[in-house]
N, C-alpha and C positions, 0 to 999 in steps of 0.2 A: 288522938288526929285520926285515929278508924275513925268513932264513933262522927266526926266533924266530918271527914270525907263522906259519908253514909248520909247523913242527912242534907248534905251537897247536892249526891247524887241524886238524891229522891225527889229535893226540891228543882230539880231540872223537869222532872218529867209535867207536873203540871204547864211550867215554862213551856214548853215546846208542845202540846195539846194546843197552847196558844198562837201560840207559829204558826201550828201546823191552820187551825182555824181560819185565821187570819191570811194567809197563805192562799188557801182554795177558794177560800171567796173574792178575793182582790182578782186573782188567776181569770176566774167562773163569770165576773162581771164584770172584764173590760171588753174593750173592741177586738171585734174580729169573731169572723167561725172558722175553728180548725178544719171545719165541714169541706167550705170553700179550695184548700189547697189540693185535695186529694178529688174534687169535681172538675168536670170541665167547664171550660169556662161561660158556655152556654147551658150547664144543666138548669133541669127544672127543679122548683122545688121540691118533685115528689125521689127525684137522682140524690140530690142533699138530706132529704129524710132518711134515707138510707145510710148512705154515708154517714149520718149522724145515732143512726144507729150502731152499726158497726164499731163506732167508736165509740157506744157505753154512754151518748149527749141526749138522746132519748127521752132520758128519765128526770123527772124532776128532782132539782138542785138540793134539797134538802136528803134526800132519797142517792144521790150522787154521793154525798159527802160522807152518807153512815157507810157507804160500800166503800168508802177513801180510805175515813178511819180503820173499818175495823181489818182491810189487809193491812193497811200501815202495823197495827198492831200485832198481826202474825206474821210482820217482818218482810211482805211486798208491799213493794212501793209502785208498783203499776209498772206497764211499757211503757213505750216512745209511741209516738203516732205514726213518726215518720219512719224511724230503724227497726221498729217491729222490736229492739232487742229493753230487754231490761234496765228501766233507769239505776237503780243500784251497780250497776256495772257501768254503765255508761258515768257515773260517777262517782266511782273508785278508779276508772281508768283513767280521767284528768285531775283524780286529787293532789298528785303526788305533783306534777307538775304546776301544780298552785301553790302547796304548800315548801317546795322547793324555791319558788319564788316567793315566799312570804318570808320564810326566814332569812333566804340572803339578804332579799331588802332587811329584814331588823335588826340582820349581825354587822350590815354595813351604816345601817340608822346608829346600834349602841356604840359601836367599835368608834366611829365619830363623834358620837355626841357626848358621851360623858365627860372625854378627858376635854372638849372644849368648853364643856361646863364649868367642871372642877378650874380649869385654866382662867375662865375667863370671873368664878369667882377669886381667885388668886389674886389676879390684879385686876382689883375693883374698881372703877374711876377709872383705869387710863386708857390709853388709845387700841390696847389688844381688849379691854372686855366691851369696849366698842362698835368695834369691828368684829365680835363675834357677836355682838349683839345684831348688828345691821344682818349679818348674813342669816342668825337664825329668824330673822324678820321676811327676810325674801324667802326664805324657804316655809316658812306659813304662810304665807301668800301664793304661792306658786301653783295651779291649778298639776295635778297629775298628768294630766291627757298632754297639757301643753310645754311642761317641760319635756314630759316623753318623744314627742314631736319635733322639739329643739334641738335633741339629743338624736333621733334617727337623721335630721336633717343634716347637723355639721360630720358628729364620729360616721356613718355610716354609711352617709349618700358620698358627703363634700372629699371628706378624707379618706373612706373606707377603711378602719380601723375593726371595728365592728361590725356585725350581720345586722340587717333593719329587725329582719322577724327570725321565728321559727323557735325551735325548743331542740336539745339532742340531750340525754338521759347522759346523768357521771358518769356509769359505769358502762358504758358506750366507749365514750372519748370526751377525759377531764380538763382535755384544753380549750377544744367546742364546747362542750356543756357553759366554760366561763365567761367565753366568747358571747355565747347565746343570751347567757342572764346578764352581764354586766348591765347594758342600757338602762331593760326594761326595773330590775330591782334597784340602780341609781334613781332612777324617776321616782319610784313608789317610797324608797328610803328618805331620801333627803328631804324631806315634808317630817317626817318622824323622828329623823334626825335634830332637826328645828327647836320640833318641843321637847324631847326628851334633854335639850339640850338645856333649855329654857328652864327645864323643871330642876336638872343637876345643881345650874346655878345658883336658884332660889335658895334650893335647899343644901348646899353646901355655905351659902353667905350667912346664913341661921346659926346651921353648927359650929363653923369657923368664930363666934362670939360665945359660943358658952364656956366657964369654966374648964372643961375637964381637959379643953384642947391648949390652953395655955398651960396647965397642970405638965399634958403630957413636953411640950416645948419645953419648958422650963427643966427640967430632966434630963435634959440635955438628948432625947429622944432625937432620929435623922426626919428632916422635914419630909421623906417621902412616907417613913415610915409614921409620923401622925396624921398626914393628909390621907392616905389610905386606908391604913387599920384602925387609926380612932374614929377622926372627921366620917371620912366615906359611905363605913360600914354603916355610923349610925343616920346618915343621910340617905340611905338606900329605897328604905322603905317609898318614898314619893314617887320617887323613880321608878319601882315597879311599879306604883302602879297605873303612872303617863304609859311605858312599857304595854302594859295589859289591857292598856285604852287605845295605845297606837297599835298593836296589834289584832285588834280588833278592824280598826283603819284600814292596815292593808289588806286583809280578808275584801274588804268591799272597794276598796281601790283598786284592787287585784281584778275586777270585772274590766274596769273601764279601760288600764293598760294594758291587757291580755289581749284587747282592740288592736288599739293603737299597735300592736307587736306582734298580733296576727299570733300569740303566744296560745299553744289545743292546753287549756286548764280551764277550772269550771265556769271561772268569769266568761271565758269565750263563749261554752257549754252552754250555762243559762243567756245569752244575748239571742244566740242564734234559735235556742229552741222559744224564745218572748216572739222574736221575729214570725216563727212558725203556728204559735198558736199550740205548740206542745205543752197539752197542763202537765199531763202525770210528772214530764221530763222537769221542768220549773216549779211546779210544787213537793216534789225531792230533794229536786237539789236548793229552795231556800230553805226548807226544813232542813236539811242535815248540815246544810253551812252553817245556820242559826245552833246545833247542836258542837259545832266544831266552833264555836265563838265560847260557846259555856265553858265547854273544855278548856279554853284557852281560861278564861277569868277563873278555871277553878288552879289549873297549874302556879296562878300570879301570886293568890292565897297562900298558895304550901310554900311559896318563895318565899313569903315575909316572914314566915317561921325560918325556912332557912338563912338569912340574909343577921334576923334579930332573936336573937335566943330569951327577951324577953316575951316574945307571944306565944302564946298558946294557945290553942284551940277545945284542948277537954273540958273547960267549961262551959 
Protein backbone atom coordinates (compact mmCIF):
# COMPACT_ATOMS: atom_id res chain seq x y z
CA UNK A 1 0.00 0.00 0.00
CA UNK A 2 2.86 2.40 0.80
CA UNK A 3 4.41 1.89 -2.63
CA UNK A 4 1.03 2.44 -4.25
CA UNK A 5 0.47 5.69 -2.35
CA UNK A 6 3.90 7.04 -3.28
CA UNK A 7 3.35 6.11 -6.94
CA UNK A 8 -0.03 7.81 -7.03
CA UNK A 9 1.23 10.95 -5.31
CA UNK A 10 4.14 11.21 -7.74
CA UNK A 11 1.72 10.63 -10.63
CA UNK A 12 -0.32 13.64 -9.50
CA UNK A 13 2.55 16.00 -10.33
CA UNK A 14 2.31 15.86 -14.17
CA UNK A 15 -1.49 16.02 -13.93
CA UNK A 16 -1.30 19.14 -11.77
CA UNK A 17 1.23 20.64 -14.22
CA UNK A 18 -1.08 20.03 -17.18
CA UNK A 19 -4.02 21.53 -15.27
CA UNK A 20 -1.89 24.55 -14.42
CA UNK A 21 -0.83 25.08 -18.04
CA UNK A 22 -4.36 24.76 -19.41
CA UNK A 23 -5.80 26.98 -16.68
CA UNK A 24 -3.22 29.72 -17.16
CA UNK A 25 -3.65 30.04 -20.91
CA UNK A 26 -7.44 29.71 -20.85
CA UNK A 27 -7.68 32.47 -18.26
CA UNK A 28 -5.28 34.81 -20.05
CA UNK A 29 -6.81 34.22 -23.48
CA UNK A 30 -10.36 34.81 -22.28
CA UNK A 31 -12.08 38.10 -23.22
CA UNK A 32 -11.70 41.06 -20.88
CA UNK A 33 -8.96 43.28 -19.55
CA UNK A 34 -8.32 43.39 -15.78
CA UNK A 35 -6.81 46.86 -16.18
CA UNK A 36 -10.23 48.20 -17.25
CA UNK A 37 -11.61 47.44 -13.75
CA UNK A 38 -8.98 49.62 -12.07
CA UNK A 39 -8.79 52.50 -14.54
CA UNK A 40 -11.37 55.24 -14.94
CA UNK A 41 -14.09 54.73 -17.59
CA UNK A 42 -12.51 57.39 -19.77
CA UNK A 43 -8.92 56.21 -19.20
CA UNK A 44 -6.49 56.61 -22.04
CA UNK A 45 -4.39 53.80 -23.45
CA UNK A 46 -1.33 55.15 -21.64
CA UNK A 47 -3.15 54.95 -18.30
CA UNK A 48 -4.27 51.41 -19.09
CA UNK A 49 -0.69 50.42 -19.88
CA UNK A 50 0.41 51.76 -16.51
CA UNK A 51 -2.21 49.62 -14.77
CA UNK A 52 -1.15 46.55 -16.77
CA UNK A 53 2.45 47.16 -15.78
CA UNK A 54 1.44 47.42 -12.10
CA UNK A 55 -0.44 44.11 -12.39
CA UNK A 56 2.42 42.43 -14.25
CA UNK A 57 0.39 42.00 -17.42
CA UNK A 58 2.70 44.02 -19.67
CA UNK A 59 5.15 41.13 -20.14
CA UNK A 60 4.88 38.57 -22.99
CA UNK A 61 2.45 35.77 -22.18
CA UNK A 62 5.09 33.02 -22.12
CA UNK A 63 7.22 35.08 -19.77
CA UNK A 64 4.22 35.60 -17.48
CA UNK A 65 3.64 31.85 -17.51
CA UNK A 66 7.26 31.15 -16.62
CA UNK A 67 7.09 33.56 -13.67
CA UNK A 68 3.82 32.04 -12.48
CA UNK A 69 5.04 28.42 -12.66
CA UNK A 70 8.23 29.39 -10.84
CA UNK A 71 6.21 31.05 -8.07
CA UNK A 72 3.86 28.06 -7.78
CA UNK A 73 6.78 25.65 -7.40
CA UNK A 74 8.05 27.90 -4.60
CA UNK A 75 4.65 27.75 -2.87
CA UNK A 76 3.56 31.24 -3.90
CA UNK A 77 0.24 31.19 -5.79
CA UNK A 78 0.14 34.94 -6.26
CA UNK A 79 -1.82 37.90 -4.94
CA UNK A 80 -5.38 38.80 -5.85
CA UNK A 81 -5.71 41.82 -8.13
CA UNK A 82 -8.67 43.20 -6.21
CA UNK A 83 -8.21 42.35 -2.55
CA UNK A 84 -4.37 42.48 -2.65
CA UNK A 85 -4.37 39.37 -0.42
CA UNK A 86 -2.52 36.10 -1.09
CA UNK A 87 -4.85 33.90 -3.13
CA UNK A 88 -3.90 30.84 -1.08
CA UNK A 89 -5.31 32.52 2.02
CA UNK A 90 -8.52 33.44 0.19
CA UNK A 91 -8.90 29.86 -1.05
CA UNK A 92 -8.26 28.29 2.35
CA UNK A 93 -10.73 30.71 3.92
CA UNK A 94 -13.48 29.56 1.54
CA UNK A 95 -12.49 25.88 1.54
CA UNK A 96 -14.19 24.76 4.81
CA UNK A 97 -17.61 25.99 3.64
CA UNK A 98 -17.29 24.12 0.33
CA UNK A 99 -16.06 20.93 1.99
CA UNK A 100 -18.93 21.15 4.48
CA UNK A 101 -21.43 21.49 1.64
CA UNK A 102 -19.79 18.75 -0.44
CA UNK A 103 -19.66 16.15 2.31
CA UNK A 104 -23.15 17.03 3.56
CA UNK A 105 -24.45 16.49 0.03
CA UNK A 106 -22.51 13.24 -0.31
CA UNK A 107 -23.77 12.03 3.06
CA UNK A 108 -27.37 12.79 2.11
CA UNK A 109 -26.92 11.12 -1.26
CA UNK A 110 -25.23 8.00 0.13
CA UNK A 111 -27.56 7.48 3.11
CA UNK A 112 -30.61 7.76 0.86
CA UNK A 113 -29.24 6.03 -2.22
CA UNK A 114 -27.76 2.80 -0.89
CA UNK A 115 -30.91 1.61 0.93
CA UNK A 116 -32.96 2.68 -2.11
CA UNK A 117 -30.76 0.70 -4.49
CA UNK A 118 -30.70 -2.39 -2.27
CA UNK A 119 -34.47 -2.26 -1.77
CA UNK A 120 -35.06 -1.88 -5.51
CA UNK A 121 -32.87 -4.94 -6.17
CA UNK A 122 -34.69 -7.02 -3.54
CA UNK A 123 -38.09 -5.95 -4.93
CA UNK A 124 -37.05 -6.42 -8.55
CA UNK A 125 -39.87 -5.96 -11.10
CA UNK A 126 -42.38 -4.86 -8.45
CA UNK A 127 -44.13 -1.51 -8.02
CA UNK A 128 -41.49 -0.54 -5.44
CA UNK A 129 -38.72 -1.10 -7.96
CA UNK A 130 -40.61 0.87 -10.60
CA UNK A 131 -41.28 3.78 -8.22
CA UNK A 132 -37.65 3.98 -7.11
CA UNK A 133 -36.52 3.81 -10.74
CA UNK A 134 -38.76 6.79 -11.59
CA UNK A 135 -37.30 8.77 -8.66
CA UNK A 136 -33.80 7.90 -9.86
CA UNK A 137 -34.55 9.07 -13.40
CA UNK A 138 -36.03 12.33 -12.08
CA UNK A 139 -32.95 12.93 -9.95
CA UNK A 140 -30.58 12.32 -12.85
CA UNK A 141 -32.57 14.69 -15.09
CA UNK A 142 -32.95 17.69 -12.78
CA UNK A 143 -30.23 20.37 -13.01
CA UNK A 144 -28.74 21.42 -9.67
CA UNK A 145 -29.55 25.10 -10.05
CA UNK A 146 -33.19 24.51 -11.05
CA UNK A 147 -33.84 22.19 -8.11
CA UNK A 148 -32.10 24.69 -5.84
CA UNK A 149 -34.34 27.54 -6.99
CA UNK A 150 -37.44 25.37 -6.49
CA UNK A 151 -36.34 24.53 -2.94
CA UNK A 152 -35.73 28.22 -2.18
CA UNK A 153 -39.14 29.16 -3.57
CA UNK A 154 -41.01 26.47 -1.62
CA UNK A 155 -39.18 26.02 1.69
CA UNK A 156 -37.51 29.41 2.13
CA UNK A 157 -39.87 31.97 0.60
CA UNK A 158 -43.32 30.36 0.81
CA UNK A 159 -43.00 28.22 3.95
CA UNK A 160 -40.13 30.03 5.66
CA UNK A 161 -38.72 26.82 7.14
CA UNK A 162 -35.14 27.36 6.03
CA UNK A 163 -33.00 30.42 5.22
CA UNK A 164 -32.53 31.14 1.53
CA UNK A 165 -28.84 32.06 1.71
CA UNK A 166 -25.78 32.31 3.90
CA UNK A 167 -23.59 29.99 5.92
CA UNK A 168 -23.04 29.45 9.65
CA UNK A 169 -20.09 27.45 10.93
CA UNK A 170 -21.10 24.31 12.89
CA UNK A 171 -18.86 25.21 15.83
CA UNK A 172 -20.60 28.59 16.16
CA UNK A 173 -24.22 27.39 16.07
CA UNK A 174 -24.90 23.76 15.13
CA UNK A 175 -28.67 24.17 14.68
CA UNK A 176 -28.38 27.31 12.55
CA UNK A 177 -25.63 25.62 10.53
CA UNK A 178 -27.87 22.65 9.73
CA UNK A 179 -30.73 24.95 8.73
CA UNK A 180 -28.47 26.91 6.38
CA UNK A 181 -26.86 23.82 4.81
CA UNK A 182 -30.09 21.81 4.36
CA UNK A 183 -31.40 23.28 1.09
CA UNK A 184 -28.10 23.55 -0.81
CA UNK A 185 -27.06 20.06 0.34
CA UNK A 186 -30.35 18.54 -0.82
CA UNK A 187 -30.21 20.38 -4.14
CA UNK A 188 -26.66 19.20 -4.72
CA UNK A 189 -27.04 15.70 -3.30
CA UNK A 190 -30.28 14.57 -4.98
CA UNK A 191 -28.76 13.87 -8.38
CA UNK A 192 -25.80 12.08 -6.80
CA UNK A 193 -28.24 9.97 -4.77
CA UNK A 194 -29.97 8.96 -8.00
CA UNK A 195 -26.72 7.84 -9.61
CA UNK A 196 -25.51 5.93 -6.55
CA UNK A 197 -28.92 4.24 -6.14
CA UNK A 198 -28.88 3.12 -9.76
CA UNK A 199 -25.43 1.56 -9.41
CA UNK A 200 -26.31 -0.06 -6.05
CA UNK A 201 -29.39 -1.63 -7.64
CA UNK A 202 -27.44 -2.98 -10.63
CA UNK A 203 -24.62 -4.37 -8.47
CA UNK A 204 -27.00 -6.02 -6.01
CA UNK A 205 -29.03 -7.62 -8.80
CA UNK A 206 -25.85 -9.22 -10.09
CA UNK A 207 -24.59 -10.37 -6.68
CA UNK A 208 -27.92 -11.79 -5.48
CA UNK A 209 -27.80 -14.40 -8.25
CA UNK A 210 -24.41 -15.79 -7.16
CA UNK A 211 -24.11 -19.22 -5.60
CA UNK A 212 -22.58 -18.10 -2.31
CA UNK A 213 -25.64 -15.90 -1.60
CA UNK A 214 -27.96 -18.85 -2.15
CA UNK A 215 -25.68 -20.97 0.04
CA UNK A 216 -25.83 -18.38 2.82
CA UNK A 217 -29.63 -18.40 2.63
CA UNK A 218 -29.75 -22.20 2.69
CA UNK A 219 -27.69 -22.23 5.90
CA UNK A 220 -30.50 -20.35 7.61
CA UNK A 221 -28.71 -17.04 8.06
CA UNK A 222 -30.88 -14.03 8.71
CA UNK A 223 -31.92 -12.15 5.61
CA UNK A 224 -30.32 -8.96 6.95
CA UNK A 225 -26.97 -10.74 7.40
CA UNK A 226 -27.12 -12.24 3.92
CA UNK A 227 -27.94 -8.91 2.28
CA UNK A 228 -25.50 -6.60 4.06
CA UNK A 229 -22.65 -8.87 5.17
CA UNK A 230 -22.44 -11.22 2.20
CA UNK A 231 -24.11 -9.53 -0.76
CA UNK A 232 -23.58 -5.79 -0.36
CA UNK A 233 -19.92 -6.03 0.74
CA UNK A 234 -19.13 -7.75 -2.56
CA UNK A 235 -21.26 -5.26 -4.51
CA UNK A 236 -19.64 -2.23 -2.88
CA UNK A 237 -16.74 -1.64 -5.28
CA UNK A 238 -18.84 -0.39 -8.24
CA UNK A 239 -20.78 1.76 -5.79
CA UNK A 240 -17.53 3.20 -4.45
CA UNK A 241 -16.49 4.03 -7.99
CA UNK A 242 -19.70 5.95 -8.54
CA UNK A 243 -19.31 7.70 -5.19
CA UNK A 244 -15.86 8.84 -6.30
CA UNK A 245 -17.23 10.18 -9.58
CA UNK A 246 -20.08 11.77 -7.65
CA UNK A 247 -17.64 13.51 -5.32
CA UNK A 248 -15.94 15.08 -8.33
CA UNK A 249 -19.34 16.16 -9.66
CA UNK A 250 -20.29 17.62 -6.29
CA UNK A 251 -17.12 19.72 -6.10
CA UNK A 252 -17.77 21.12 -9.58
CA UNK A 253 -21.53 21.44 -9.01
CA UNK A 254 -20.89 23.43 -5.84
CA UNK A 255 -19.93 26.40 -8.04
CA UNK A 256 -23.49 26.72 -9.32
CA UNK A 257 -25.21 25.89 -6.04
CA UNK A 258 -23.10 28.36 -4.07
CA UNK A 259 -24.10 31.07 -6.52
CA UNK A 260 -27.81 30.20 -6.21
CA UNK A 261 -27.73 30.20 -2.41
CA UNK A 262 -25.17 33.04 -2.04
CA UNK A 263 -23.00 30.52 -0.19
CA UNK A 264 -19.49 31.77 0.73
CA UNK A 265 -17.44 28.89 -0.64
CA UNK A 266 -14.91 28.24 -3.38
CA UNK A 267 -17.61 28.27 -6.06
CA UNK A 268 -18.72 31.81 -5.35
CA UNK A 269 -15.09 32.86 -4.95
CA UNK A 270 -14.26 31.56 -8.44
CA UNK A 271 -17.38 33.09 -10.02
CA UNK A 272 -16.58 36.53 -8.58
CA UNK A 273 -12.96 36.19 -9.67
CA UNK A 274 -13.99 35.29 -13.22
CA UNK A 275 -16.37 38.25 -13.43
CA UNK A 276 -13.56 40.58 -12.34
CA UNK A 277 -10.85 38.93 -14.46
CA UNK A 278 -8.86 38.32 -11.29
CA UNK A 279 -6.30 36.08 -13.01
CA UNK A 280 -4.22 34.95 -9.99
CA UNK A 281 -7.29 33.99 -7.98
CA UNK A 282 -8.92 32.05 -10.84
CA UNK A 283 -5.70 30.20 -11.69
CA UNK A 284 -4.93 29.23 -8.11
CA UNK A 285 -8.52 28.22 -7.30
CA UNK A 286 -8.83 25.94 -10.33
CA UNK A 287 -5.42 24.38 -9.72
CA UNK A 288 -6.13 23.70 -6.05
CA UNK A 289 -9.60 22.36 -6.86
CA UNK A 290 -8.05 19.92 -9.33
CA UNK A 291 -5.64 18.76 -6.62
CA UNK A 292 -8.58 18.23 -4.25
CA UNK A 293 -10.30 16.09 -6.88
CA UNK A 294 -7.16 13.98 -7.36
CA UNK A 295 -6.91 13.45 -3.60
CA UNK A 296 -10.58 12.41 -3.52
CA UNK A 297 -9.94 9.81 -6.24
CA UNK A 298 -6.96 8.50 -4.28
CA UNK A 299 -9.12 8.08 -1.17
CA UNK A 300 -11.67 6.13 -3.20
CA UNK A 301 -8.94 3.77 -4.43
CA UNK A 302 -7.88 3.19 -0.84
CA UNK A 303 -11.52 2.49 0.01
CA UNK A 304 -11.52 -0.40 -2.49
CA UNK A 305 -8.97 -2.29 -0.41
CA UNK A 306 -10.88 -1.58 2.80
CA UNK A 307 -14.15 -2.96 1.44
CA UNK A 308 -12.71 -5.87 -0.52
CA UNK A 309 -9.83 -7.82 1.11
CA UNK A 310 -9.07 -9.46 -2.26
CA UNK A 311 -7.74 -6.13 -3.57
CA UNK A 312 -4.12 -5.41 -2.81
CA UNK A 313 -1.95 -2.70 -4.31
CA UNK A 314 1.48 -3.98 -3.35
CA UNK A 315 1.98 -5.75 -6.67
